[in-house]
N, C-alpha and C positions, 0 to 999 in steps of 0.2 A: 284293383281299386284301392286296397289298403296300402300297397307300395306307392301308388300314385299320390295318395294323401300324405304319406310320410315324406315323399319328395317335395311336395308343395310346402309342408311345414318347415322342412329344412331350408328351402329356398327363401321363404319368408324370414326365417331366422337370420340368414346371411344378409338379406336386404336390411334387416333391423340393425345388425352389427355395423354394416357400412354406414348407415344413416346416423349412428350414434358416435362415430369416430370424429370428434371435433377438436381442432387444435385450441389449446388455451391461450395461444398468442401467435396468430398467423404471421406477425412480423418476423418472428424468430424460428417458428416451427410449422411445417406443413406436412400433411400426410400425402402419400403416393397411392391413391386408390387403385390405379391401374396395375400397380406392382404387387399389391397386397394379396394374400392367399387366405384360404379358409381358416387356417390356424395361426396366422401372423399378419401384422400390418407393418408397413414400411413408412418412414418419414425422413425428412431432411431438416437439420438444424442449421440455421444461418447465423454466423458469428461476425459481428462488425466491431470496429474500433476506430477512433479518430487519431490514434497514434499507434506506432508499431508495438505489438505485443509478442514477445518471444516465450514460448512454452505455454501450453494450453491444457487446462484441466476442466472437464465438464462434469457437473453433478446432475443426475437425473432422478426424479422421484415419481413413482406411479401411485395410483389410487388403490391398488391392490397387488398382490403377488403375481409375478409372471414366471413362466417356465425358463425363459432364456432371453437375454438381451444381446442382440448381435450388433456389431458395428464394423466399419471399415476405416477406423481412425487410429486406434491405439489400444494398449493393454487396459483391461477392465477388471474392477473389483465390485463386490456387492455385499450387502448385509445378509444376515441369515434368513431373512424373510423374502429376499429377492424383490424388494420394493425400492430400495435406494441403491443407485449405481454410481460409480466414478470411472470416467474414461480419461486417460492421461497420455499426452504426447509432448515430451519436453522439447522436441525438435521443430514442432509446427509453429508457424507465425501467423498473426492476423495483421494484415496491412491496411492502412487507412484507405488505400485505393482498390483493395481486392478483398471482399468478404470471404470468409472461410466456410465452406459447406461440409457438413458431417452427416452421413447417411447412417441411420440405425433401423433395426427392426425388432419387434417384440413378439415372442412366441408364447402362445397361451392355448388352453383347451377350449375349443368353441362349444363343446357340449356342456362343459361345466360353467364356463364364463359366457353366459348368454349375452351379457353386455361386456364387450372387450375391455381389458385394462386401459386406462387413460394415463397419458403423461400429464402431470399436473404442475411440475416445477423444474426449471432449468437454472443452474448456476454456472457462471463462467469465472474461473479462477477465484471461487469463493463468493462471487457477487451474484445475487439473484437478478436474472434478466427476464424471467418468465415465471408466473403470469404478470407480475407487477414489479416495476422498478420503484423502490421506496426511497424517496428523497429524505433528507434529514428533517427533523421536526421544524416547523415554522414557529418563530417566536411572535406571540400575539401581544398587542397592546390595546388598551381601551382608547376610545376616540379622543378623549380629553388629553391623554398623555401620549398620543401617537407621535413618534419622533419624525423629524424631517430627514429624508434620505439625502446625504451629501456625497459628492464625488471626492471631496477633500475635507478632512476634519482636523481640528487642532486637538491633539491628544493631551490630556492633563499630565500624562506620564507615559513612558514606554512600558512594555510588558503587561498591558491590560487587554482583556478579551471580552467579547459580548456574551460568551458562554463559559461557565465554570464547571469544573469536574467534581464528581462525587464518587466515593468508593474506590476500592483497589481493583485494578483491571489486570488480569493475567492472560497470557497467550495473545496479547494484542487485539483488543476488541475495537470495533469501529468508533471513530470520534464523531463529533457533530461539527458541521461547517461553522467556521468562525471561532472555534474553540482554541486553535493554535494559529493565529493569523500571521505569525512571523515565519512559519515554515515554508520553504521554497522547494520547487521541483526543478532539478537541473537536467537538461537534455543535451545530447550531442546530435548534430545534424548528420543525416545519412541520406544523400540524394534529396528527394522531396519529402522524406519522412524525418521524424525526430525520435530518438531512442532515450528513454529515461535511464539515467545512470546513477544519480545520487540525490541526497537531500541537502538543504542548506538553511541558513537562518538569516532573516533580514535584520540588520543592526542599525541601519539608517535608511533614509529614503532612496539611497542609491548604492548601497553596499550589502552584499550577501556573504556571510561567513560560512565556510565549508572546510572539508578536509583537503589537504594538499594532494593526496593520492587520487582524488576525484578530478583534479585540475591539471594533471600532467599526462603527457604521452612519453613514456620512458623517463628521462630526466628533465625534459623541457616542458614549460607551461603550455597548455593547449592554446591554439590560436583562438582569440576571442570570437572570431567569425564562425567558429565551429560549435559554439554553445548557445543555448537558449535558456532563459530563466522564466518560469511562470510562478507568479505570486497569487495567493488567494485560491489555490487549487485544493479541492477536497477529493473528488473522484479522478483518479489518474487517467482513466481511459475515456472520460466524457468531459468535454469542455462545458463550462457553465458561465452564466452571467456574473460579472464581478471579478473575473480573473484578469490579471494584467501580465502581458507577455513582453519580454525584453530581450534584446541582443546585448552583447557586452562590448565595452571599449578597452578593458584591461583585465588580465588574470594575474593577480599578485600571489605567487606561491612563496612560502617562507624560504629565505635564501639558504638556510641550512637543513632543508628537508632531506631526509635520508629514506629512500624508497626501499631499502633492505630491511631496516629495523623500524621504520615508520616514526622516527624521531622528528619533532617539529612538524607534525602532520596538520598543517593549518594553511588556509589560503583565503583571500578576499577577492570576490568577483565584483567588478564595477559595472553597474547597469548603464545602458546608453542614455537613459534619461531618468529623472526622479520618479519614483513610484508615488501613487496617490494613496494616502491613508484613508481607509474605509473600515467598515465593520469586519471585512475579511482580509484586509492587508494592513498590518501594523508591525512596528519593530519590537524586538525584544530588548530588555535592558542588559547592558554589560554588567558583569559582576562588580559589586562595590563593597563586598564584605572582606573578611580575612582571606588572604591568598594561601594560607597554610592548609595543606590537604587534610590535616587532622580536624580542622574546623567543620568538615562536611562528612567525615567518616560516620557511617550508620545513618546518615540523612538520606531520605528517599527522593530521588529526582524523577522527572518524567521525560521520556523520549518518544518521538512519533516518527512514522515513516510508512513507505509503501513497499518495503522489502519482502523477501521470502518469508512465508508464515509457517506455523507449526504443522499445517497440512501439506507442506511441500509445494505450495503454489509458488511459481517463480517470482511473482509480484502480486500485491493485492491492489484492488481498485480503490476502495475507500481508505482514507488515511487511518492508520491504527496507532494505538499508543500502548506503552507498558511503563510500569513504575519500577525503578531499579535503585537499590541502596548502594552508596559508595562503600567500598571495603578497604580495610587496611592493606598497605602495600605488601607487607610481609605475608599476610594471609593469602593474598592473591598469588604471590610468587610460589609459596609452598603448595598451592593447589595443583600446580603443574610447572615445576621449576625449570625444566628444560625449554619451555616455551616462554614463560613470562620473564625469566631472567634476561632474555635477549631483547625484549621489546619495552620493558618498563624502565623509566628514568624519572628524574625529578620534575619533569614537565608533562607527565600524563598520570592517569590513575585508573583503577578498576572499579567496576560496578556490576551488580547483578545478584540474582538469587540462586543460580545454578539449578533451577527447577523447571526449565523449559520456557520461562518468561525471559525474553531476550530480544535483541535486535539481530538482524541477519543481512545477507547479501542484498544490496539495494538500499539499506538504511544508512550507509556510510555518509558522513558529512552532516547529518542531522544533529540537532543540539540536545544536550541533557540540561534541562532547566529546573530551577527550584523557586518556590515562593519566597519572596523577600520577608525576612523576619518582621513580625508586627502587622502583616497583611493577611487577609483570609477572605473566603467567600467571594461575593461579587466584587470586592475591593482588592482582590489578590493582585500583586505586582510580581511578574516573573523575571528572573535573571538567568542568563546562560552561564554555565560553569564548564560544560564539556562538549566535545565534538566527537561523534562516533568515528573511531579510527580502525580498530583491529580486534580480532578474536581468534580463538583456536579453530582451525579448519578441520573438517572431516576429510576422508580420502578423496572425495569428489570436489574438494575446495569450496563446499558450502559451509556455512557457520555451524558450530556445534553449540546448541543452547545450554548444554550441561556445564559450560565454563563461563568465567567472567568475561566481560567486554572491556577493552581498553579505550579510554577517552582521552583526547588531547585536553590538557588543563587550560582553559581559556584565561583563567586568572593570571597565569604566568606570561601571557602575551599581550597584556593590556597596552603597554607602551608601543609595541609593534603595531597593534591594531590602530591606535591613535595616529601613529606616523603614516600609515598607509591610507587612512581615510580623511586626513586633515584637509586635503585639497577639495 
């Protein structure tokens, strides 16, 4: 009778455990009750994307410590409490047409954990997808001063944004939508999918400035039909209202671009039709200060992008930014003479802190911008001075954030830009 009572108590405990295993977000994670055992539960994570994602990192968080997390996807690391886990597979892809399913299981002690550990948070390549996707803050206005939403606005000047920045951001933290409305996402077509390759900067309603090495295959400019430009994009993997997508009519790579030493690493992409200026799509101002590099040495510029981050994610979803000071050419060369002496010339410059705050693979082509002297706060006017070009690579050909980044000096190419955009 006593054994029977213990058996009934154990059975009721198992039923209680099964009843309390609830997914925090059924869209992305479901349990497999038929496969789960007394000391573990199984579940499937479903990962989706509207564009091709290469390289997958999944961060998982539980509400308490577990004995073991098993998976059938890739190498795993955890913190000392066995609460936070990271699973990485650099070779896996998420296709717009085929969701990626990842099976996991959590091992725990059913006698100690009467209520089993729960999965409470999932991140995909650094972005939280469960339990909640957090959109950028909404800017509110009172009813009297509520603005009219326009599909086309007349800007009082280039280089203005609806959101201004505060503070110094390190390691590339998330931006707010509308903060950098001139930043463009450049994709190459691959079958029915598109693959993000570089960033760019809108300099007129129909021209995007980027790096030449983003715009060539070998020594030849890419076929315009093979590229797609998206303006107003904030989340790389999720399409949003207000984005504008374009094909190209022409790829203008600088005639003297050298793909060995990255000299003249500049190109202009011609959109198939004029863009519409909105709160999320606006052009940057071209540089109109002194073109001498000494005039910006020690000045801190801002660069944004979706490239590889400090947690080794192949690309980030939400646009990130970093502040980087321009450094003296000789200081840059002496920091690693055998590299910088090959790549630096009078038409490019170095910037960075060498403290891990940097740009990386995938950020190429993006702009280094500075506030125009005499402007600040909500009235800041931004000008572009640099284009992300090159940096010291690690053995695996990823960037090394311990070194300075080389930027093409836009100020040295103003005549070329004017010539290529005058039509």
